N, C-alpha and C positions, 0 to 999 in steps of 0.2 A: 155175509159174508159181508156185504156195503155196510149194514151194520158194523158189526169194526173197524171198517175201512175208516166209517165217521166218524167212530169212539178212536181213533188211533190217533187218522187226523188232529181231530179236537185236543186231544188231549199233548200233542206235536205244539200248537198252534197257541194256549196254553204255555205251555212253560216258554215260549219261544216271549211271549209279550210281559210271562214274569223275571224272565234275567233280562230282558231289555229294562224293567222297572225298577231293579236291581243294581242294575250297571251304574247309577247317576253318582257311586260312594263306590270310592276307591282309598287303600293305600294310602295315599298323598293326597292334598288337597293346598289351596295358598288363596290368602288376597292382599291390595296391599296397601300399602302405606302414605301418608303424604306426608314431609318433610315441612317446615318449616325454618330454616336462618338467618335469623335479620343483617343487614348490613349495621355496622356500628362503625361508628368513629367515635369518640369521647379523648377530649385530654384534661386535663389541672394539674397544677401545683400542692403538691400536699407539706406540711402543715396547713390546713387553711384557714384555722383560725387563730393565726402568723406567718402570714406570707409575706406580710410585708413589711420588708428589712431595711433598717438604714445603714448608707455608708460612710465615710467622712476623708479627712485631711485635716492632719495635727498642722498648726505652723513649727518649722525652725525657731530654735532655740540662738543657730549661729546663721547671723550675718555670711550671706552667699551660697544658700541650703536652700535644698526648693522645699514644700510642702510635702509634708508622707501620708500616704495614703494606708487606713483601718485598715486592720489586720482583715482578707480573706472571710466570706462567709459563706457557711456550706452549711446551714439548715433546711433547703430547700430540695423536695423533691419530685422528679419530673413526670407522675405516671399516667399511663393511657391501655384503653379499652378499643379495642380492633379484630373484625371481621370484613377482610378485604373483600370489595365483586371479585366475580368471575372477570371483570372487562380489563382490571387496574392492575398489573402485576405484584404492588408495593406502594407503602404509604410513605411521605416524614413526618416533622415536625419541624414546619421552623418557627427561626424566632427575631423577635425585633423591636427596635423602642421607641415611643414613640414621638419623641420629642431628642432633639442632639443638645446636650448640654456642651457648651463652648468651654476647650481648653481639656474637656476629658473625657479617658477614656473612662467605658466599661465594656469591664473581661466576663463573659461567662466560658466556663467548661462545664460539660457534662461527664460525668463518670458514665462505664461500661453498666447495663443493668445488674440487681442484687436485690434481690429478697421473696417474695413468693410467686414467680410471675411462667409464664407459662410460652409455649409458642418462637415463634417470629422475631424475635425484644428485633429493635434499632441498634446501628452502630453510629459509636457520635462521632462528631468533626473533630473531638477535639477543643482549645479556644477559637474564641472566636472576638471578635471585638462587637457589640454592639451597633447595630446603627436606625435608620431608616429604615430599609430596606428588611425584607426578608433575607433571611440566610438558613441555608439550613443546619439544625441543630444535630437533630439524628435522623436516618437512615434508614433503607432498608427492614421499614416494618411491613408484616408482614402481620396471617391472621393471629395475635397475640392481647396477653394482660401479664401489666408491671409486677401485678398485689399494689392494696392498695392502702396508701399513706405512708409517711414516714418512713424507712426503711424498705423503699421499696422504691423498683425504677431508676428511675437515674437523677445521683443525687446530684446537686446544682453547684457550683461555685462560682461567688459573685466576687472580683474585686478592681476596685477602681485605677486608676496610673492617671498624675497632668500626662499633658498630651507634650506628644513630643520625643516619645518612649521606644524600644524594638519594638514596631509593626501595628504600629498605632494610628488614627486621624486625626487626633485632635491635637492642635498647640497648642504648648507655656500661653504663649502669648496673648491667646485670647480668653485665658483666665479671668475671673470676675466675683469680686467676694459678696458669696452671699448667703444667707441665715441659713437657711433653705431650700431645696428643690426640688422637688417632686417630679421624677417621668415614669413611666408604666410602660413594663416591657409583653407583649405578646407572647404564645404563644400559642401555632395552628397546627390540627393533623390536616393533609393535606393528603390528593393521589395522586401517581405518581405517573 
């Protein structure tokens, strides 16, 4: 009888151990993955090969008339790619002119975004008269991309006005005849 009890006890012990050994697997399992999303803040003007533009004025042919600005230029596009940080609610693009041209207002307008982009694309501020101070031209940008190249992003319209016009800051009396004046327009993508 003792031998039978010992055999039954050993069988139960072996079954318990083997049950614990097979209990390591079940009908579900899991593991972790680590994902890295970089912060991105890139801006450029397209088409890159021809982004330098020329604007000017035409002399009047009748005494008493002002100089006339050339037609507006609409060949440039503002592109950006942005993944915002979790500490900043949005981004914007500012614009400034590195040198004020006496007697001349330089206007820029960014159109609504178009093309192959996606995400929280920004909103244009409308027509701006450029100055040496940063001005917000596009606001409310989240994580987004505009698409790359011409016909993607915000189409830029540049126009000149001789001073003293509506909304202008320059004075016509400051105009000086010059064969060529070069100024640089700077766009900066910033956190808000």
